[in-house]
Backbone of each chain as ProteinMPNN parsed JSONL, in Angstrom:
{"seq_chain_A": "MTFVKTKIELSRLKHGDTLEVLLTEGEPLENVPRSSIEQGFTVLSINEAEVKGTHLVVIQK", "coords_chain_A": {"N_chain_A": [[5.217, 98.035, 3.061], [4.077, 99.505, 5.525], [5.615, 100.785, 6.76], [6.875, 102.256, 4.467], [5.0, 104.447, 4.627], [5.198, 104.784, 6.061], [7.51, 106.19, 7.042], [7.643, 108.691, 5.11], [5.896, 110.108, 5.88], [7.476, 110.824, 8.38], [9.05, 112.324, 6.892], [7.213, 114.897, 6.574], [7.244, 115.772, 8.656], [8.091, 118.404, 10.79], [11.031, 118.901, 12.866], [11.84, 117.635, 15.065], [8.745, 117.433, 15.892], [5.564, 114.915, 15.972], [5.089, 112.361, 15.131], [2.365, 109.777, 14.93], [1.259, 106.233, 15.202], [-0.726, 103.723, 14.317], [-0.155, 100.279, 14.462], [-1.072, 96.688, 13.382], [-0.599, 94.088, 15.089], [2.53, 91.86, 15.291], [4.269, 91.655, 11.982], [4.82, 93.952, 10.565], [4.075, 95.878, 13.537], [6.326, 94.862, 13.804], [8.362, 95.386, 12.071], [8.391, 98.338, 12.02], [9.009, 100.283, 13.77], [11.481, 99.546, 14.683], [12.599, 99.828, 12.078], [12.633, 102.392, 11.991], [14.601, 103.47, 13.489], [16.762, 102.417, 12.427], [16.794, 104.559, 11.093], [17.181, 106.581, 11.595], [14.759, 108.569, 13.289], [13.146, 108.927, 16.119], [12.388, 106.212, 18.214], [9.207, 106.637, 20.882], [7.31, 105.996, 22.283], [5.513, 103.188, 23.155], [2.216, 101.563, 22.902], [-0.143, 100.083, 23.637], [-3.251, 99.768, 21.571], [-6.658, 101.066, 20.953], [-7.991, 99.232, 20.385], [-8.935, 96.072, 19.98], [-5.82, 93.8, 19.447], [-3.945, 95.478, 17.951], [-1.455, 98.067, 18.148], [-0.686, 101.046, 19.142], [1.58, 103.545, 17.886], [4.754, 106.403, 18.477], [6.823, 107.944, 17.071], [8.746, 110.469, 17.059], [10.64, 112.84, 14.809]], "CA_chain_A": [[4.728, 99.758, 2.464], [3.705, 100.063, 6.555], [6.864, 101.389, 6.81], [6.539, 103.043, 3.535], [3.575, 105.223, 4.395], [5.409, 106.372, 8.245], [8.628, 106.616, 6.521], [6.833, 109.764, 4.08], [5.005, 111.58, 6.087], [7.834, 111.819, 8.655], [9.102, 113.065, 6.188], [6.823, 115.563, 5.734], [6.687, 117.065, 9.492], [9.509, 119.319, 11.396], [12.213, 118.465, 13.576], [11.258, 117.186, 16.442], [7.303, 116.44, 15.811], [5.741, 113.555, 16.853], [3.437, 111.276, 14.379], [1.783, 108.604, 15.715], [1.414, 104.998, 13.754], [-1.722, 102.688, 14.323], [-0.371, 98.926, 14.182], [-1.472, 95.605, 13.755], [0.777, 92.844, 15.605], [3.249, 90.874, 13.859], [5.373, 92.466, 10.669], [4.386, 96.299, 10.656], [4.183, 95.446, 15.108], [8.022, 95.042, 14.7], [9.129, 96.403, 11.194], [8.436, 99.737, 11.286], [9.831, 100.659, 14.857], [12.261, 99.732, 14.403], [13.236, 100.044, 10.333], [12.658, 104.068, 12.41], [14.945, 103.934, 14.326], [17.726, 102.412, 12.357], [16.634, 105.557, 9.841], [17.585, 107.772, 12.533], [14.414, 108.748, 14.199], [12.816, 108.562, 17.643], [10.345, 105.757, 19.316], [8.44, 107.783, 21.94], [6.476, 104.777, 22.788], [4.692, 101.831, 22.084], [0.886, 101.114, 23.494], [-1.59, 98.759, 23.174], [-4.848, 100.676, 21.753], [-8.028, 100.4, 22.681], [-8.633, 97.668, 18.816], [-7.306, 94.169, 19.726], [-4.416, 93.029, 17.947], [-3.138, 97.142, 17.536], [-0.296, 99.206, 19.127], [0.1, 102.721, 19.229], [3.983, 103.682, 18.083], [4.675, 107.68, 18.911], [7.88, 107.945, 16.665], [9.687, 111.733, 17.124], [11.314, 112.696, 13.795]], "C_chain_A": [[4.07, 99.776, 4.091], [4.693, 101.356, 6.292], [7.243, 103.173, 5.369], [5.388, 104.507, 3.715], [4.098, 105.392, 5.596], [6.981, 106.743, 7.89], [8.528, 108.284, 5.557], [6.418, 110.768, 5.205], [5.676, 111.634, 7.364], [8.738, 112.446, 8.086], [8.88, 114.536, 5.602], [6.799, 117.266, 6.877], [8.36, 117.498, 9.468], [9.937, 118.574, 12.61], [11.713, 118.437, 15.103], [9.755, 117.323, 16.939], [7.267, 115.458, 15.293], [4.679, 112.951, 15.219], [3.212, 109.732, 15.087], [0.572, 107.11, 14.949], [0.522, 103.788, 14.469], [-0.917, 101.371, 13.53], [-0.53, 97.669, 14.019], [-0.004, 95.031, 14.364], [1.39, 92.384, 15.145], [3.545, 91.817, 13.575], [5.49, 94.082, 11.169], [4.943, 96.669, 12.158], [6.444, 95.547, 14.391], [9.556, 95.323, 13.349], [9.407, 97.88, 12.212], [9.065, 100.347, 12.935], [11.086, 100.723, 14.884], [13.671, 99.666, 12.716], [13.143, 102.43, 10.665], [13.796, 104.43, 13.079], [16.305, 103.633, 13.659], [17.623, 103.914, 11.375], [16.648, 106.8, 10.62], [16.06, 108.259, 14.0], [14.151, 107.614, 14.905], [11.741, 107.631, 18.14], [10.39, 106.322, 20.571], [7.955, 106.402, 23.143], [6.003, 103.858, 22.235], [3.594, 101.289, 22.66], [0.045, 99.99, 22.574], [-2.964, 100.116, 22.943], [-5.607, 99.972, 21.817], [-8.366, 99.281, 21.041], [-7.622, 97.017, 19.351], [-6.948, 94.417, 18.754], [-3.435, 94.718, 17.689], [-1.74, 97.684, 18.646], [-0.337, 100.754, 18.156], [1.741, 103.502, 19.501], [3.858, 105.362, 17.854], [6.148, 107.45, 18.682], [7.734, 110.012, 16.503], [10.636, 111.489, 15.598], [12.687, 113.641, 14.246]], "O_chain_A": [[3.0, 100.341, 3.863], [4.518, 102.471, 5.8], [7.599, 104.35, 5.427], [5.17, 105.363, 2.858], [3.505, 106.18, 6.332], [7.553, 107.61, 8.549], [9.581, 108.914, 5.463], [6.638, 111.977, 5.278], [5.021, 112.368, 8.105], [9.36, 113.248, 8.783], [9.545, 115.201, 4.808], [6.632, 118.473, 6.702], [9.322, 117.227, 8.75], [9.244, 117.76, 13.221], [11.322, 119.261, 15.93], [9.484, 117.333, 18.14], [8.072, 114.917, 14.534], [3.712, 113.426, 14.624], [3.968, 108.909, 15.603], [-0.529, 107.171, 14.401], [1.117, 102.955, 15.153], [-0.937, 101.29, 12.302], [0.185, 97.195, 14.902], [1.166, 95.372, 14.189], [0.958, 92.223, 14.004], [3.408, 92.844, 14.239], [6.091, 94.886, 11.882], [5.893, 97.438, 12.309], [7.396, 96.261, 14.706], [10.782, 95.407, 13.429], [10.379, 98.24, 12.877], [9.911, 101.194, 12.648], [11.763, 101.734, 15.069], [14.879, 99.537, 12.52], [13.443, 103.359, 9.915], [14.038, 105.621, 13.278], [17.209, 104.367, 14.059], [18.724, 104.261, 10.95], [16.163, 107.872, 10.259], [16.247, 108.274, 15.217], [14.4, 106.411, 14.833], [10.587, 107.95, 18.425], [11.408, 106.481, 21.246], [8.22, 106.098, 24.306], [6.006, 103.632, 21.025], [3.923, 100.195, 23.119], [-0.181, 99.459, 21.486], [-3.416, 100.965, 23.711], [-5.706, 98.845, 22.302], [-9.358, 98.561, 21.149], [-6.392, 97.067, 19.378], [-7.296, 94.925, 17.688], [-2.291, 94.76, 17.238], [-1.454, 97.439, 19.818], [-0.101, 101.192, 17.03], [2.514, 103.811, 20.408], [2.949, 105.734, 17.113], [6.842, 106.948, 19.566], [6.82, 110.634, 15.961], [11.175, 110.434, 15.263], [13.637, 113.759, 13.471]]}, "seq_chain_B": "MANPEIKLDPNTKKLSLIGFSGDFDKLVAIFTLATGAAAVGYEVNVFFTFWGLDAIKIKQGRSAVGKGFLPKVFGVFMGGLKSAPVSRLNFGGISPKIFRYLMRKNNVATLEELVEAAKELGVNFYACEMAMHILGIQKSDLIPEVKDILGVASFLKLSEDGQTLFI", "coords_chain_B": {"N_chain_B": [[6.487, 113.9, -7.191], [9.745, 113.935, -5.684], [10.248, 114.102, -2.917], [12.053, 116.372, -1.202], [13.394, 115.986, 2.204], [13.484, 113.391, 2.309], [16.842, 112.182, 1.768], [19.767, 110.538, 1.003], [22.196, 108.538, 2.522], [25.836, 108.673, 1.955], [26.848, 106.078, 2.681], [25.699, 104.753, 1.376], [23.285, 101.061, 0.82], [22.613, 99.776, -2.073], [19.936, 99.142, -5.15], [19.007, 98.021, -8.17], [16.36, 97.489, -10.603], [15.229, 96.576, -12.978], [12.169, 96.47, -14.657], [10.763, 95.256, -17.03], [8.312, 94.242, -17.785], [5.048, 94.673, -18.085], [3.011, 93.741, -16.545], [0.1, 94.263, -14.089], [0.288, 92.224, -11.184], [3.072, 92.274, -11.633], [4.379, 94.648, -12.215], [3.235, 95.498, -9.442], [5.297, 94.718, -7.57], [7.709, 95.223, -8.044], [6.984, 97.822, -7.926], [6.107, 97.927, -5.325], [9.093, 96.777, -4.332], [10.501, 98.687, -4.747], [9.887, 100.941, -3.347], [9.588, 99.618, -0.757], [12.31, 99.294, -0.321], [13.404, 101.451, -1.409], [12.055, 103.358, 1.351], [14.294, 102.79, 3.573], [16.571, 103.852, 3.137], [17.719, 102.441, 0.873], [19.749, 103.549, -2.623], [17.448, 103.596, -4.758], [17.325, 102.098, -8.559], [15.089, 101.991, -11.565], [14.869, 100.913, -14.085], [13.067, 100.777, -17.107], [11.716, 99.39, -19.505], [10.351, 97.908, -22.425], [7.307, 96.337, -22.126], [7.186, 97.998, -19.598], [7.622, 100.956, -20.021], [5.446, 100.749, -20.532], [3.979, 102.018, -17.662], [5.483, 104.212, -17.357], [4.238, 106.291, -18.747], [2.641, 109.307, -19.763], [0.37, 110.22, -20.344], [-2.522, 108.356, -19.713], [-3.603, 105.947, -19.709], [-5.316, 104.573, -22.497], [-4.881, 105.18, -25.224], [-3.472, 107.473, -29.046], [0.398, 106.76, -28.68], [3.042, 107.363, -29.389], [5.656, 107.38, -32.76], [4.833, 106.99, -36.13], [2.771, 104.211, -37.09], [2.604, 101.487, -36.559], [3.382, 102.154, -33.875], [1.518, 103.578, -32.632], [-0.225, 101.43, -32.787], [0.243, 100.012, -31.154], [0.903, 101.533, -28.832], [-1.35, 101.747, -27.905], [-2.622, 100.113, -28.026], [-0.884, 99.013, -26.012], [-2.159, 100.606, -23.385], [-0.965, 101.433, -20.526], [-1.402, 102.13, -16.337], [-3.734, 101.73, -15.176], [-5.122, 100.472, -17.507], [-3.855, 97.589, -17.324], [-2.872, 93.885, -17.426], [-3.455, 91.31, -15.574], [-0.967, 88.998, -15.371], [-1.174, 86.491, -14.966], [-4.261, 84.188, -15.463], [-5.904, 86.533, -15.983], [-8.875, 87.036, -16.917], [-9.965, 88.604, -18.316], [-9.915, 91.284, -18.042], [-10.987, 91.697, -16.05], [-9.748, 91.029, -13.601], [-7.729, 92.434, -12.984], [-9.16, 94.86, -11.661], [-10.369, 92.944, -9.844], [-8.559, 93.189, -7.855], [-7.347, 95.678, -7.563], [-9.906, 96.185, -5.44], [-9.647, 94.231, -3.999], [-6.849, 95.07, -2.748], [-7.267, 97.625, -1.927], [-10.03, 96.923, 0.267], [-7.793, 95.561, 2.229], [-6.421, 97.674, 3.25], [-4.266, 97.742, 1.807], [-1.514, 99.116, -0.192], [-2.278, 100.709, -3.345], [-1.339, 100.637, -6.388], [-1.661, 102.718, -6.98], [-0.925, 104.175, -5.751], [1.109, 103.968, -4.671], [3.545, 103.504, -7.097], [3.399, 106.496, -6.368], [4.717, 107.234, -3.666], [6.974, 106.302, -4.444], [7.182, 107.934, -6.472], [7.905, 109.854, -4.603], [9.716, 109.046, -2.235], [12.298, 109.457, -3.446], [13.407, 107.203, -5.912], [14.729, 106.136, -8.36], [14.297, 106.953, -11.192], [14.35, 105.782, -14.512], [13.708, 105.33, -18.53], [14.448, 102.64, -21.263], [16.561, 103.45, -23.905], [16.487, 101.906, -26.493], [13.507, 100.631, -26.36], [12.176, 102.211, -26.68], [12.95, 103.862, -28.709], [12.077, 101.115, -30.533], [9.28, 101.584, -30.194], [8.461, 104.595, -30.762], [8.859, 106.155, -28.551], [8.612, 109.158, -27.168], [10.764, 111.606, -24.454], [8.874, 113.811, -24.407], [6.705, 112.256, -23.993], [6.995, 110.91, -21.314], [6.148, 110.283, -17.993], [7.768, 113.314, -15.899], [9.182, 112.735, -13.887], [11.359, 110.902, -14.645], [14.629, 109.512, -15.112], [16.635, 109.877, -17.017], [17.087, 108.858, -20.124], [18.124, 106.192, -21.171], [20.968, 103.018, -22.287], [21.916, 100.03, -23.091], [24.573, 99.677, -21.145], [24.912, 101.706, -19.883], [23.277, 101.55, -17.415], [24.255, 99.436, -16.658], [26.524, 100.523, -15.769], [25.586, 101.856, -13.824], [23.825, 100.93, -12.083], [26.175, 99.21, -10.531], [28.215, 97.699, -8.165], [26.057, 96.795, -6.635], [22.468, 95.65, -5.346], [20.613, 93.705, -8.567], [17.186, 93.406, -10.13], [15.823, 91.593, -12.183], [12.66, 92.266, -13.494]], "CA_chain_B": [[7.393, 114.421, -7.373], [10.262, 113.252, -5.034], [10.588, 115.044, -1.47], [13.474, 116.798, -0.729], [13.357, 116.262, 3.121], [14.847, 112.232, 2.339], [18.291, 112.172, 1.743], [20.33, 109.597, 0.867], [23.269, 108.5, 2.971], [26.288, 108.586, 0.287], [27.914, 105.056, 2.086], [24.043, 103.739, 1.426], [23.571, 100.377, -0.002], [21.98, 100.33, -4.018], [19.287, 98.14, -5.485], [18.024, 98.493, -9.006], [15.37, 97.035, -10.665], [14.516, 96.316, -14.782], [11.648, 97.116, -14.686], [10.25, 95.064, -18.223], [6.618, 94.034, -17.35], [3.749, 95.104, -17.886], [1.406, 93.16, -15.669], [-0.327, 94.433, -13.245], [1.004, 92.13, -10.419], [4.652, 92.217, -11.944], [5.0, 96.702, -11.494], [3.112, 95.71, -7.796], [6.254, 93.731, -7.554], [8.557, 96.828, -9.127], [7.207, 99.503, -7.007], [7.278, 97.023, -4.112], [10.647, 96.246, -3.811], [11.385, 99.761, -5.31], [9.258, 101.839, -2.385], [10.461, 99.416, 0.389], [13.78, 99.363, -0.756], [13.695, 103.515, -0.733], [12.179, 103.955, 2.504], [15.203, 102.287, 4.532], [17.349, 104.116, 3.244], [18.782, 101.943, 0.017], [19.318, 104.343, -3.134], [16.873, 102.312, -6.132], [17.339, 102.88, -9.473], [14.16, 101.718, -11.172], [15.388, 100.979, -15.706], [11.808, 100.257, -18.338], [11.808, 98.489, -21.184], [9.6, 97.038, -22.926], [5.898, 96.811, -21.134], [7.915, 98.873, -18.109], [7.445, 101.833, -20.085], [3.713, 102.295, -19.57], [3.875, 102.764, -16.182], [5.641, 105.731, -17.07], [3.922, 107.665, -19.805], [2.229, 111.139, -19.25], [-1.407, 110.185, -20.585], [-2.187, 106.611, -18.307], [-4.99, 105.429, -20.23], [-5.157, 104.138, -23.866], [-3.556, 106.442, -26.286], [-1.818, 106.541, -29.511], [0.984, 107.643, -28.029], [4.618, 106.953, -30.681], [5.22, 108.119, -33.114], [4.631, 106.374, -36.711], [1.495, 103.657, -37.013], [3.005, 101.008, -36.691], [4.19, 101.86, -32.609], [0.547, 104.454, -32.092], [-1.376, 100.873, -32.501], [0.813, 99.336, -29.876], [0.586, 102.941, -27.668], [-3.26, 102.267, -27.737], [-3.834, 98.695, -26.968], [-0.565, 98.752, -23.872], [-3.362, 101.747, -22.113], [-1.154, 102.621, -19.331], [-1.185, 101.734, -15.566], [-5.766, 101.439, -15.454], [-4.829, 99.088, -17.752], [-2.372, 96.679, -17.045], [-3.92, 93.202, -17.524], [-2.563, 90.122, -14.566], [0.358, 88.453, -15.527], [-2.405, 85.006, -15.483], [-5.69, 84.794, -15.001], [-6.814, 87.935, -16.244], [-10.833, 87.209, -17.103], [-10.41, 89.291, -20.303], [-9.357, 92.361, -17.675], [-12.068, 91.712, -14.801], [-8.782, 90.202, -12.147], [-7.142, 94.016, -12.319], [-10.521, 95.593, -11.172], [-10.402, 92.5, -8.685], [-6.592, 92.774, -7.676], [-7.584, 96.093, -7.013], [-10.57, 96.024, -4.659], [-9.431, 93.324, -2.393], [-5.943, 96.298, -2.065], [-8.397, 98.858, -0.839], [-10.331, 95.974, 1.039], [-6.764, 95.185, 2.772], [-5.442, 98.324, 3.389], [-3.013, 97.442, 1.303], [-1.515, 100.346, -1.142], [-2.672, 100.303, -4.942], [-1.134, 100.491, -7.41], [-0.997, 103.929, -8.626], [-0.002, 104.771, -4.995], [2.64, 102.49, -4.728], [4.33, 105.22, -8.373], [3.223, 108.211, -6.515], [5.262, 106.836, -2.971], [8.376, 105.681, -5.527], [8.111, 109.398, -6.478], [7.97, 110.629, -3.068], [10.483, 108.651, -1.744], [13.139, 109.743, -4.62], [13.378, 106.326, -6.493], [15.288, 106.934, -9.916], [13.094, 106.388, -12.468], [14.523, 105.401, -16.113], [13.521, 104.625, -19.739], [15.128, 101.996, -22.303], [16.352, 103.947, -25.26], [16.389, 101.5, -27.679], [12.761, 100.049, -26.714], [11.839, 104.077, -27.014], [13.282, 103.81, -29.843], [11.285, 100.636, -31.628], [7.928, 101.995, -29.844], [8.481, 105.095, -31.291], [7.843, 107.934, -27.703], [9.676, 111.237, -26.717], [10.976, 111.164, -23.642], [8.216, 113.346, -22.918], [5.597, 110.799, -23.767], [6.606, 109.88, -20.562], [6.139, 111.651, -17.111], [9.058, 114.64, -15.462], [10.792, 111.939, -13.058], [11.838, 109.89, -15.605], [15.532, 110.847, -15.107], [17.142, 110.35, -18.025], [16.692, 107.663, -20.74], [19.635, 105.047, -20.432], [21.439, 102.411, -23.201], [22.205, 98.742, -21.584], [25.926, 100.237, -20.533], [24.722, 102.629, -19.608], [22.576, 101.027, -16.836], [25.121, 98.445, -15.688], [27.021, 101.443, -14.654], [24.725, 102.737, -12.721], [23.964, 99.377, -11.696], [26.874, 98.545, -9.869], [28.37, 97.129, -6.448], [24.752, 96.78, -6.137], [21.559, 93.913, -6.929], [20.093, 93.745, -9.641], [16.187, 92.55, -9.956], [14.917, 91.358, -13.58], [11.081, 91.573, -12.772]], "C_chain_B": [[8.623, 114.358, -6.259], [10.642, 114.605, -3.691], [12.109, 115.53, -1.246], [14.466, 116.122, 1.016], [14.655, 114.696, 3.511], [15.75, 112.494, 1.758], [18.692, 111.02, 1.665], [21.645, 109.452, 1.343], [24.827, 108.005, 1.464], [27.241, 107.664, 1.082], [26.097, 104.111, 2.017], [24.497, 102.555, 0.48], [22.448, 100.703, -1.911], [21.011, 98.672, -4.499], [18.577, 98.8, -7.014], [17.263, 97.725, -9.406], [15.719, 97.097, -12.256], [13.432, 96.045, -14.905], [10.976, 95.987, -16.403], [8.687, 94.265, -18.185], [5.838, 94.963, -17.052], [2.704, 94.812, -17.073], [1.041, 94.681, -14.614], [0.123, 94.492, -12.125], [2.688, 92.26, -10.268], [4.7, 94.426, -11.697], [4.186, 96.858, -9.883], [4.316, 95.402, -7.42], [7.364, 95.101, -7.518], [8.267, 97.84, -7.395], [7.124, 98.803, -5.717], [7.844, 97.135, -3.203], [10.905, 98.5, -4.054], [11.1, 100.573, -3.752], [9.654, 101.204, -0.866], [11.572, 99.503, 0.847], [14.34, 101.15, -0.487], [13.526, 104.3, 0.856], [13.068, 102.945, 3.706], [16.891, 102.641, 4.151], [18.382, 103.474, 1.761], [18.499, 102.954, -1.593], [19.207, 103.262, -4.76], [16.898, 103.102, -7.526], [16.064, 102.162, -9.996], [14.284, 101.644, -13.093], [14.145, 100.268, -16.05], [12.112, 100.607, -18.731], [11.167, 98.376, -21.316], [8.148, 97.205, -22.526], [5.981, 97.394, -20.487], [7.124, 100.163, -18.744], [5.866, 102.076, -19.811], [3.652, 102.77, -18.691], [4.476, 103.94, -16.27], [5.01, 106.873, -18.489], [2.725, 107.839, -18.825], [0.782, 110.083, -19.208], [-1.49, 108.11, -20.359], [-4.217, 106.507, -19.238], [-4.427, 104.929, -21.894], [-5.329, 105.012, -24.543], [-3.16, 106.623, -27.614], [-0.805, 107.14, -29.245], [2.382, 106.695, -28.577], [4.534, 107.939, -31.703], [6.007, 106.74, -34.807], [3.42, 105.333, -36.934], [1.437, 103.026, -35.927], [2.636, 101.41, -34.633], [2.398, 103.121, -31.764], [-0.096, 102.852, -31.763], [-1.351, 99.863, -31.44], [0.397, 100.336, -28.308], [-1.21, 102.268, -27.592], [-3.374, 100.994, -26.413], [-2.307, 98.736, -25.937], [-1.423, 99.338, -23.334], [-2.976, 101.809, -20.526], [-1.766, 101.573, -17.484], [-2.794, 100.764, -14.673], [-5.586, 100.46, -15.964], [-4.435, 98.049, -18.548], [-2.943, 95.557, -16.816], [-3.049, 92.665, -15.914], [-1.837, 89.31, -14.879], [-1.101, 86.485, -15.755], [-2.964, 84.959, -15.036], [-6.578, 86.312, -15.256], [-8.29, 87.717, -16.443], [-10.699, 87.907, -17.712], [-10.693, 91.224, -19.019], [-9.76, 92.804, -16.364], [-10.903, 91.787, -13.437], [-8.622, 91.762, -11.959], [-7.776, 94.547, -11.607], [-10.834, 94.785, -9.299], [-9.155, 92.518, -7.588], [-7.138, 94.076, -6.602], [-8.326, 96.686, -6.029], [-9.963, 95.263, -3.913], [-7.681, 94.211, -1.856], [-7.155, 96.723, -1.215], [-8.844, 97.885, 0.661], [-9.847, 95.681, 1.945], [-6.513, 95.979, 2.854], [-3.751, 97.965, 3.149], [-2.901, 98.516, -0.074], [-1.54, 99.171, -2.642], [-0.831, 100.205, -5.521], [0.013, 101.728, -7.837], [-0.749, 104.464, -6.781], [1.287, 103.711, -4.208], [3.459, 103.271, -5.416], [4.609, 105.804, -7.15], [4.237, 107.827, -5.087], [6.694, 106.459, -3.486], [8.958, 107.166, -5.455], [8.298, 110.179, -6.107], [9.327, 110.542, -2.944], [11.989, 109.23, -2.692], [13.827, 108.801, -5.294], [13.447, 107.179, -7.588], [14.67, 106.18, -10.621], [14.176, 106.202, -13.959], [14.173, 105.005, -17.205], [14.209, 103.789, -20.916], [15.796, 103.01, -23.768], [16.118, 102.805, -26.519], [14.988, 100.631, -27.403], [11.69, 101.758, -26.977], [11.948, 104.174, -28.472], [12.059, 103.158, -31.018], [9.642, 101.676, -31.153], [7.712, 103.846, -30.55], [7.93, 106.115, -30.077], [9.856, 107.948, -27.688], [9.954, 111.12, -25.642], [9.471, 112.04, -23.377], [6.361, 113.385, -23.088], [5.555, 110.76, -21.713], [7.367, 111.147, -19.127], [7.657, 112.376, -16.816], [9.389, 113.365, -15.034], [11.183, 111.327, -13.578], [13.211, 110.96, -15.342], [16.016, 110.835, -15.781], [16.427, 108.468, -18.873], [18.607, 107.282, -20.908], [20.158, 104.024, -22.04], [21.784, 101.309, -22.137], [23.379, 99.264, -20.319], [26.17, 101.381, -19.775], [24.125, 102.858, -17.317], [23.353, 100.305, -15.923], [25.397, 99.487, -15.467], [27.065, 101.776, -13.122], [24.745, 101.888, -11.718], [24.932, 99.279, -9.924], [26.933, 98.159, -9.191], [27.023, 97.39, -5.905], [23.895, 96.336, -6.305], [21.07, 94.891, -7.174], [19.071, 93.359, -9.726], [16.018, 92.7, -11.161], [13.579, 91.356, -12.53], [10.627, 92.066, -14.893]], "O_chain_B": [[8.229, 115.275, -5.539], [11.186, 115.705, -3.782], [13.11, 114.818, -1.161], [15.671, 115.878, 1.084], [15.685, 114.586, 4.176], [15.478, 113.329, 0.896], [18.005, 110.207, 2.283], [22.469, 110.144, 0.743], [24.741, 107.299, 0.459], [28.421, 107.835, 0.779], [25.671, 103.103, 2.582], [25.439, 102.592, -0.312], [21.887, 101.645, -2.471], [21.334, 97.51, -4.252], [17.833, 99.78, -7.048], [17.173, 96.818, -8.579], [16.649, 97.835, -12.58], [13.415, 94.956, -15.479], [10.601, 96.994, -17.004], [8.414, 93.672, -19.229], [5.825, 95.804, -16.154], [1.685, 95.483, -16.914], [1.63, 95.759, -14.529], [0.443, 95.538, -11.562], [3.369, 92.323, -9.245], [5.223, 95.059, -10.781], [4.318, 97.862, -9.183], [4.523, 96.175, -6.485], [7.457, 95.787, -6.5], [8.898, 98.241, -6.417], [8.044, 99.024, -4.929], [7.672, 97.384, -2.01], [11.52, 99.254, -3.299], [12.08, 100.79, -3.039], [9.969, 101.938, 0.071], [11.928, 99.714, 2.006], [15.169, 101.738, 0.206], [14.189, 105.177, 1.409], [12.447, 102.429, 4.635], [17.939, 102.125, 4.539], [19.521, 103.895, 1.563], [17.326, 103.181, -1.889], [20.005, 102.638, -5.459], [16.62, 104.29, -7.692], [15.572, 101.52, -9.069], [13.606, 102.566, -13.546], [13.948, 99.204, -15.464], [12.7, 101.685, -18.82], [10.5, 98.649, -20.318], [7.746, 98.365, -22.61], [4.878, 97.858, -20.199], [6.089, 100.513, -18.177], [5.247, 102.976, -19.243], [3.303, 103.948, -18.607], [4.191, 104.806, -15.442], [5.43, 107.948, -18.917], [2.163, 107.251, -17.902], [0.343, 109.413, -18.274], [-0.826, 107.133, -20.706], [-5.376, 106.917, -19.172], [-3.258, 104.98, -22.276], [-6.253, 105.765, -24.236], [-2.215, 105.851, -27.78], [-0.886, 108.33, -29.549], [2.637, 105.553, -28.196], [3.81, 108.933, -31.758], [7.002, 106.016, -34.777], [2.54, 106.193, -36.989], [0.867, 103.273, -34.864], [1.633, 100.886, -34.149], [2.306, 103.332, -30.554], [-0.523, 102.733, -30.615], [-2.237, 99.161, -30.952], [-0.125, 100.024, -27.238], [-2.053, 102.871, -26.928], [-3.713, 100.815, -25.244], [-2.637, 98.412, -24.796], [-1.828, 98.624, -22.416], [-3.73, 102.03, -19.578], [-2.411, 100.527, -17.543], [-2.885, 99.75, -13.98], [-5.746, 99.411, -15.34], [-4.537, 97.702, -19.725], [-3.77, 95.703, -15.916], [-2.268, 93.374, -15.279], [-2.354, 88.31, -14.381], [-1.521, 85.805, -16.692], [-2.881, 85.497, -13.932], [-7.571, 86.843, -14.759], [-8.926, 88.606, -15.877], [-11.85, 88.231, -18.003], [-11.531, 92.082, -19.298], [-9.317, 93.73, -15.686], [-11.133, 92.468, -12.437], [-9.187, 92.362, -11.044], [-7.17, 94.924, -10.605], [-11.187, 95.291, -8.233], [-9.055, 91.776, -6.611], [-7.344, 93.926, -5.398], [-7.809, 97.679, -5.516], [-9.664, 95.811, -2.852], [-7.302, 94.008, -0.703], [-7.733, 96.282, -0.221], [-8.301, 97.986, 1.761], [-10.591, 95.397, 2.883], [-5.452, 95.77, 2.267], [-2.7, 97.927, 3.788], [-3.843, 98.739, -0.836], [-1.23, 98.021, -2.951], [0.278, 99.851, -5.122], [1.124, 101.905, -8.337], [-0.169, 105.548, -6.825], [1.936, 103.048, -3.4], [4.255, 103.903, -4.72], [5.756, 105.779, -6.703], [5.223, 108.443, -5.493], [7.551, 106.351, -2.609], [9.993, 107.658, -5.005], [8.735, 111.206, -6.627], [10.119, 111.417, -3.296], [12.881, 109.3, -1.847], [14.987, 109.154, -5.511], [12.865, 108.219, -7.895], [14.544, 104.955, -10.636], [14.859, 107.226, -13.986], [14.266, 103.781, -17.112], [14.632, 104.602, -21.738], [14.994, 103.051, -24.7], [15.448, 103.166, -27.487], [14.989, 99.678, -28.183], [10.581, 101.943, -27.478], [11.063, 104.54, -29.245], [11.407, 103.77, -31.864], [9.103, 102.393, -31.996], [6.541, 104.158, -30.768], [6.922, 106.799, -30.256], [10.986, 107.498, -27.879], [9.285, 110.15, -25.283], [8.72, 111.572, -22.521], [5.389, 114.015, -22.669], [4.563, 110.64, -20.995], [8.215, 112.038, -19.064], [8.629, 112.005, -17.474], [9.983, 112.719, -15.898], [11.813, 110.636, -12.777], [13.273, 112.189, -15.311], [16.432, 111.987, -15.898], [15.764, 107.515, -18.465], [19.694, 107.849, -20.801], [19.571, 104.451, -23.034], [21.91, 101.419, -20.918], [23.224, 99.273, -19.098], [27.167, 101.865, -19.238], [24.388, 103.677, -16.436], [23.267, 100.408, -14.699], [24.517, 99.965, -14.751], [27.75, 101.893, -12.105], [25.433, 101.955, -10.7], [24.542, 99.281, -8.756], [25.821, 97.813, -8.793], [26.83, 98.074, -4.899], [23.749, 96.209, -7.521], [20.928, 96.043, -6.765], [19.283, 92.219, -9.314], [16.011, 93.867, -11.554], [13.398, 90.836, -11.429], [9.501, 91.86, -15.347]]}, "name": "protein", "num_of_chains": 2, "seq": "MTFVKTKIELSRLKHGDTLEVLLTEGEPLENVPRSSIEQGFTVLSINEAEVKGTHLVVIQKMANPEIKLDPNTKKLSLIGFSGDFDKLVAIFTLATGAAAVGYEVNVFFTFWGLDAIKIKQGRSAVGKGFLPKVFGVFMGGLKSAPVSRLNFGGISPKIFRYLMRKNNVATLEELVEAAKELGVNFYACEMAMHILGIQKSDLIPEVKDILGVASFLKLSEDGQTLFI"}
């Protein structure tokens, strides 16, 4: 469901806009960047977030 | 309403789901599979039949929908998404409320959110002609996202060359 929400949010953006997604480690962090790339989006960065065990992923449409 | 920005590649994979059940947990499974597949570019078809028709009625709640006395009675008993029972351990209807609470608490999409996501991702909804006929349901009783009313032969044609699951 994480990528479902990400995909819906990305579809609402204009081309070139970016989306920040906060993900927990494990399946969400593996799935969302991979699926984003497969769907033709660009993953600009993946960095550890303030809350332990979470990462901030920036995706460009 | 389907988001026009979400487009399918012509070489896309296909997943067809037969939504027979009107149980809460099985509807969650249907819509989780549908939205997950649609999000990664599948063409997704959901064929709602019998109890599954309850999930796509416009009147979500207990209402006397249907043509004739007995169909209307079933319409009241079926109750729509908000009243969908869990397939096991329903405990008089408390379990769906517990599940909804647990889903919100764990930041998991609720059934209603999954249905809205399916609409936005362009999942194709179809309704079973035979079940609608038995229950006296008209197309006007169903949500506008239902693309068409189909029989078995049409659904089989539609689901060709893809995976089909029965829930």
